[in-house]
C-alpha positions in Angstrom: 128.2 115.3 69.4 128.4 115.6 73.2 131.9 115.3 74.6 133.3 114.8 78.1 134.8 118.4 78.4 132.6 120.4 80.8 130.5 117.4 81.6 128.3 117.9 84.8 126.0 115.5 86.7 123.1 115.9 89.1 124.2 116.6 92.6 122.5 115.8 95.9 120.7 119.1 95.6 119.1 120.9 92.7 122.4 122.0 91.0 124.8 120.3 88.6 128.2 119.2 89.8 131.6 118.0 88.6 131.2 114.2 88.3 132.7 111.8 90.7 133.2 109.3 87.8 134.7 110.8 84.7 132.8 110.7 81.4 133.5 107.8 79.1 135.9 108.7 76.3 135.9 107.7 72.7 139.0 105.6 73.1 137.6 103.9 76.2 134.3 103.1 74.3 136.2 101.6 71.4 138.3 99.5 73.7 135.2 98.1 75.6 133.0 97.6 72.5 135.8 95.6 70.9 135.0 92.9 73.5 131.4 92.7 72.2 131.1 91.1 68.8 127.4 92.2 68.3 128.1 95.8 69.1 129.5 97.1 65.8 132.2 99.7 65.3 132.0 103.0 67.3 131.0 105.9 65.1 130.6 108.5 67.8 129.5 109.2 71.4 126.1 111.0 71.2 125.3 111.8 74.8 126.7 111.5 78.3 124.3 110.7 81.2 124.1 113.2 84.0 123.3 110.4 86.5 125.8 110.7 89.4 126.6 107.1 90.6 128.1 105.8 87.4 129.1 106.9 83.9 127.1 106.2 80.8 127.0 107.2 77.2 124.9 106.6 74.2 127.0 105.5 71.3 126.3 105.4 67.6 127.8 102.2 66.0 127.8 100.6 62.6 125.1 98.3 64.0 122.8 100.8 65.7 122.8 102.8 68.9 123.9 101.2 72.2 124.2 102.4 75.8 127.6 101.8 77.5 127.5 102.0 81.3 130.6 102.0 83.5 130.7 101.4 87.3 133.4 101.5 89.9 134.0 97.8 90.8 133.4 98.6 94.5 129.9 99.7 93.5 129.1 97.0 90.9 131.2 94.0 90.3 130.6 91.7 87.3 128.7 89.4 89.7 126.6 92.3 91.0 125.7 93.2 87.4 124.8 89.6 86.7 122.1 89.7 89.4 120.5 92.6 87.6 120.9 91.1 84.1 119.3 87.8 85.2 116.2 89.7 86.3 116.1 91.8 83.1 116.4 88.6 81.0 113.5 87.1 82.9 111.3 90.2 82.3 112.2 90.1 78.6 111.1 86.4 78.4 107.8 87.4 80.1 107.1 90.1 77.5 108.2 93.2 79.4 109.8 95.8 77.2 113.3 96.2 78.5 116.7 96.9 76.8 118.5 94.0 75.2 121.7 93.2 77.1 124.7 92.4 74.9 127.2 89.7 75.8 131.0 89.6 75.2 132.8 86.9 73.1 132.7 84.6 76.1 128.9 85.0 76.6 129.2 87.2 79.7 126.8 90.1 80.0 129.3 92.4 81.9 133.1 92.8 81.7 135.8 93.9 84.1 138.6 96.1 82.9 141.0 97.6 85.4 139.0 99.3 88.3 135.8 99.3 86.2 132.9 97.1 85.4 131.0 97.6 82.1 127.6 96.7 80.8 126.3 97.2 77.3 122.7 97.5 76.2 121.0 98.2 72.9 119.0 101.4 73.0 115.4 100.5 73.9 112.3 101.8 72.1 110.7 105.1 73.2 111.6 108.7 73.8 113.7 109.6 76.8 111.7 112.7 77.7 113.1 113.0 81.3 116.8 112.1 80.6 118.3 115.4 81.7 116.1 115.8 84.8 117.1 114.6 88.3 115.6 111.4 89.6 113.1 113.1 91.9 111.4 114.9 89.1 107.6 115.0 89.0 105.7 113.7 86.0 105.0 116.2 83.2 101.4 115.2 83.2 98.8 113.0 85.0 98.7 110.9 81.8 102.3 110.0 82.4 101.7 109.2 86.0 98.8 106.9 85.2 100.8 105.2 82.4 103.7 104.7 84.8 101.4 103.0 87.3 100.0 100.7 84.6 103.5 99.8 83.4 104.6 99.0 87.0 101.6 96.6 87.3 102.8 94.9 84.1 106.3 94.6 85.5 105.1 93.0 88.7 103.1 90.5 86.6 106.1 89.8 84.5 108.3 89.4 87.6 106.4 86.4 88.9 108.4 83.2 88.7 111.8 84.8 89.2 112.9 83.2 92.4 116.5 84.5 92.9 117.4 85.3 96.5 118.1 88.8 97.7 121.2 90.4 96.3 124.6 90.3 98.0 125.7 93.2 100.1 126.8 96.1 97.9 126.2 99.9 97.8 123.2 101.5 96.1 120.6 98.7 96.3 117.1 99.3 97.4 116.5 96.2 99.5 113.9 95.7 102.3 116.0 93.8 104.9 114.9 96.3 107.5 111.3 97.2 106.7 110.4 93.6 105.9 111.6 92.4 109.3 109.5 91.6 112.3 111.8 93.8 114.4 113.0 96.6 112.1 115.4 98.1 114.6 117.3 94.8 115.1 117.3 94.3 111.4 118.8 97.9 111.0 121.6 97.0 113.4 122.4 93.9 111.4 122.3 95.9 108.1 124.6 98.6 109.5 127.1 96.1 111.0 127.5 94.5 107.6 128.6 97.9 106.1 131.7 99.1 108.0 131.7 102.6 106.5 128.1 103.1 107.3 128.7 101.9 110.9 131.6 104.3 111.3 129.5 107.2 110.0 126.7 106.5 112.4 128.6 105.5 115.6 128.6 109.1 117.0 125.0 109.7 116.0 121.9 108.8 118.0 120.7 106.6 115.1 119.0 103.9 117.2 116.8 106.4 119.0 116.0 108.2 115.7 115.1 105.1 113.8 113.2 103.6 116.7 111.0 106.7 116.8 110.3 106.4 113.1 109.6 102.7 113.2 107.3 103.2 116.2 105.3 105.8 114.4 104.9 103.7 111.3 103.9 100.4 112.8 104.4 97.2 110.8 103.3 98.1 107.2 104.8 95.1 105.4 103.3 92.2 107.3 102.1 89.4 105.0 103.3 90.8 101.7 104.5 88.1 99.3 108.1 88.5 98.2 108.8 89.7 94.6 111.7 90.9 92.6 111.0 94.6 91.9 112.5 97.6 90.1 112.9 99.8 93.2 113.8 103.0 91.2 110.6 103.7 89.4 110.6 107.4 88.3 109.9 109.1 85.0 113.6 109.3 83.9 113.9 105.4 84.0 111.0 105.1 81.5 110.9 105.6 77.8 107.8 107.1 76.4 105.5 106.6 73.4 103.8 109.5 71.6 100.5 108.7 73.2 101.9 109.1 76.7 102.2 105.4 77.5 105.4 103.7 78.7 107.2 102.1 75.8 110.3 100.7 77.7 111.7 100.4 81.2 115.4 100.5 82.0 118.0 101.0 84.8 117.5 98.0 87.1 120.6 99.0 89.2 118.5 99.1 92.5 116.4 96.0 91.7 116.1 93.4 94.4 113.7 90.9 96.0 111.3 93.1 98.0 107.5 93.1 97.4 105.0 94.8 95.2 103.9 97.3 97.9 107.5 98.3 98.5 108.0 99.0 94.7 104.7 100.9 94.5 105.6 103.0 97.5 109.0 103.7 96.0 107.4 104.8 92.8 105.2 107.3 94.6 108.1 108.5 96.7 110.3 109.1 93.7 107.8 110.8 91.4 105.1 112.6 93.4 107.4 114.8 95.5 109.6 117.8 94.8 112.1 116.6 97.4 114.9 118.8 96.1 112.8 121.7 97.3 112.5 120.4 100.8 113.6 123.2 103.2 113.7 125.7 100.3 110.1 125.9 99.2 107.0 125.7 101.5 106.7 122.2 102.9 103.0 122.0 102.1 103.8 122.2 98.4 106.4 119.4 98.3 103.9 116.6 97.6 101.5 116.2 94.6 98.7 113.8 95.7 97.0 114.1 92.2 100.1 112.5 90.6 100.3 109.9 93.3 96.6 109.0 92.9 97.0 108.9 89.1 99.9 106.4 89.4 97.9 104.3 91.9 94.9 104.3 89.6 97.0 103.2 86.7 98.5 100.4 88.8 95.1 99.2 90.1 93.6 99.3 86.6 95.8 96.4 85.6 95.8 94.7 89.0 92.1 94.7 90.0 92.7 92.9 93.3 95.6 95.3 94.2 93.8 97.1 97.1 95.9 95.2 99.6 99.1 96.2 97.8 97.9 99.8 97.5 97.0 100.0 101.2 100.3 98.5 102.3 102.2 100.9 99.9 100.5 104.0 101.5 101.4 102.7 105.0 104.9 102.1 103.9 105.4 105.4 102.1 106.9 107.4 105.0 109.7 104.9 105.5 110.3 103.4 102.1 113.3 105.5 101.3 115.2 104.8 104.6 117.0 101.7 103.5 118.2 103.1 100.2 119.3 106.3 102.0 121.4 104.1 104.3 122.9 102.5 101.2 123.7 106.0 99.9 125.4 106.9 103.2 127.5 103.7 102.8 128.4 104.7 99.2 129.4 108.3 100.1 131.2 107.5 103.3 132.9 104.3 102.1 133.4 104.4 98.3 133.9 108.0 97.4 134.8 109.6 100.8 132.3 112.4 100.5 131.3 113.4 104.0 128.9 116.1 102.9 127.1 113.6 100.7 126.9 111.1 103.5 125.4 113.8 105.8 122.8 114.8 103.2 121.8 111.2 102.6 121.4 110.6 106.4 119.9 113.8 107.6 118.2 115.1 104.5 117.0 111.8 102.9 116.7 109.0 105.5 115.5 111.3 108.3 114.2 114.3 106.4 111.8 112.5 104.1 110.4 110.4 106.9 110.0 113.5 109.1 108.0 115.3 106.4 105.4 112.6 106.6 105.0 113.3 110.3 104.2 117.0 109.5 100.7 118.3 109.0 101.4 118.5 105.2 102.6 114.9 105.2 99.7 113.6 107.2 97.3 115.4 104.9 99.0 113.8 101.9 98.6 110.3 103.3 95.0 111.0 104.2 94.4 112.1 100.6 95.8 108.9 99.3 93.7 106.8 101.6 90.5 108.6 100.7 91.3 108.1 97.0 90.2 110.2 94.0 87.3 112.5 94.3 84.4 112.8 91.9 85.3 113.3 88.3 
């Protein structure tokens, strides 16, 4: 049985680090699950998640296995979690395989205790093949990439009819306030002003000039895309897998928001077809895997036959799609946890570094390869 002693989480680079948020203890789990009549009695904590932005543990109970996730209330309040849970409930009603969210005795899907917010899910079906790998981990096979694309198309279909507005301002949400605007630089200024810690971090940096150059090079890739609630964190370790290589369940909707299908598809490519943690360490021309990206796109298009406009827009958007979430990460590191090094990495390495790679010869070749599409079998 895994315990909290010696627990490490994924860092901003390739190594494991001491967690910002301590592992959930047995006593803590018992105290929280006592609020949930459907949960059963705690029998033991099986595994602690290495994800860095919250604490989570798989728990064996007298009524089956559950996942308990704990957030700092500055990152996710009960109201913030309710936004995610409403979307998950809509997807479940539409037939999408997502975890069952448990409610407390008052019928609320998240609870606040002290400085923390908690949510409780039943363990979903499927094998968690990537659970110990960092978020930016490539697929184990092209079969997985293709299956992930098909599952994303199913999620977009299931998402239709969910008409909630964009989420309230909070850290670590992948929104498209900036890239979906007619004037992205003005939208970026508004976004930054609404986040004081982010604004303070950027005030001595030439961020307007840097972002203006990136926006100018990319044009206006999101024009005319219909809004849609999307997952926005589509990578292998947020999927549970069947023995045949298909996706059996989808989880972790913490970054979900009202964006568009092209934004979500571009995010899926950005988070699964690149070895970003090797950027600046390994040769840059080996960072991207166009075969995995094309397999994901093919899987998506197979279940969305008229998806060529979404695919084209996603490829155009790909160089910039990570910028807004990276800004949200800067806000988190600078404002919530006071980690200056993490904030610098999010800004220079992620927001600017990823976008700059696409302006390199390797990056331009990658985009050209996606636009050409798959070669002959």
